[in-house]
N, C-alpha and C positions, 0 to 999 in steps of 0.2 A: 615533665616539660612537654609542651605541645610541639609537634613538628610543623613546619611551615608546609602547607598544602599548595599544590599548583594553583595557578590563577583559575578561578571559575568564571567563565564568561557568561554573558546573558543569553547565549545559545548553547544548548547541550549538544553532544555529538550526534544526536538524533534530529537536530533542527528545531527542537521544541524551545520556545522562549522560556528562559528560567525566570521565575517570578520571585517577588519578595518572599512569598510563602515557601517557595522551594528553598531559598537561601536560609530562611528560619529553620526549616526542617533539617538541612544539612548541618547547620551550626549547632543545633540542639543535639543531634546525634553524635557529632564530633566531640561535643563536650560530655557525652555520656549520660545525658539527662533524658527522662521520659517526659511526656506531656504534662503529667500530673506534678512532677517536680518543678517544671517551669511555671505552671499555674500557681503553685505554692509560693515560689520564690518572687513572683511578680504580684502576689496578693490578690489572685483571682480565685473565684469560687470553685471552678472545676477545670479539668483539662480540655473541656469541649471547646472553649474559646480558642486555645492554642491550636486545636485541630481545625477550627474554622479559618484561623490565620494561614495555616500551612496549606489548606486546600484552596485558599483564595475566596472563600464565602464572605469573609469580612477582612478588615485591615486592622492591625493593632493600633490603639491610641498612641499619640506621639510620646507620651510619658513612658509607656511600656516599651515602646520601640527603643527609646533612648537608654533603657536599662539592659537591653539585650546584649550589646557587645561586651559589657563587663561580665554578665552571667555566662555567656558562651565563650569567653576569652577569644573573641574574634574582632576583626576590623569593622568598625562602624560604617566606614566608607564602603567596604565590600558588602556589608549587609544591606545598606540602602541602594547601592547602584549595581552590584555585581562586578565592579571593576577592581583590579588589583588583587593582591593576595588576600586569602581569607583570614589569615592570622599575621600579626606583625611581630616585631621584636618584643620580647618580654620587658616588664618594667625595669628589671635590672639591666638589660641590655640598653634600654633607652637612657637610663641614668649614666651608664658608662659613656655612651655617645655624647651626652651633654657635657660631661667632665672633659672628654677629649677635645670637644669643640672649644670649651672655655680655655683650656690649656693652650691650644693652637692659636687662639685669638689673643693670647697674652693677658687674659683677664685674671688668671690665677696661676701661680707656679706649682710645679710638682712638690716643692718643699712645703708650701702652705697646705696642700692636700695631705701630705704625709703626716704633718704636725697638727692637723685640725683636731684630732681626738687625743692628743697628748696632754 
């Protein structure tokens, strides 16, 4: 399970602007992937494109960028903007929150949930 990292802001502690490429690099490393693995997962020919994205030489196409949050298990909002936490709740946590909200809103009862698989 991934731990929630602190907020990564658009400025580093050294005053350098944190770019999309920087965030791609941080998320990739946090996911334990090398550039070649990312290139393979995104259907690219080589890791050089990933390197170009991370250094800011080029930007990833929208379709590849949209696949990255799932690949890196990070927040898409954070990846695009640098705002908020890098990672969010797991899918299981999100499902639990949805169920709790539905129970609180009276949309479903505890009894219905307990007997849903019976």
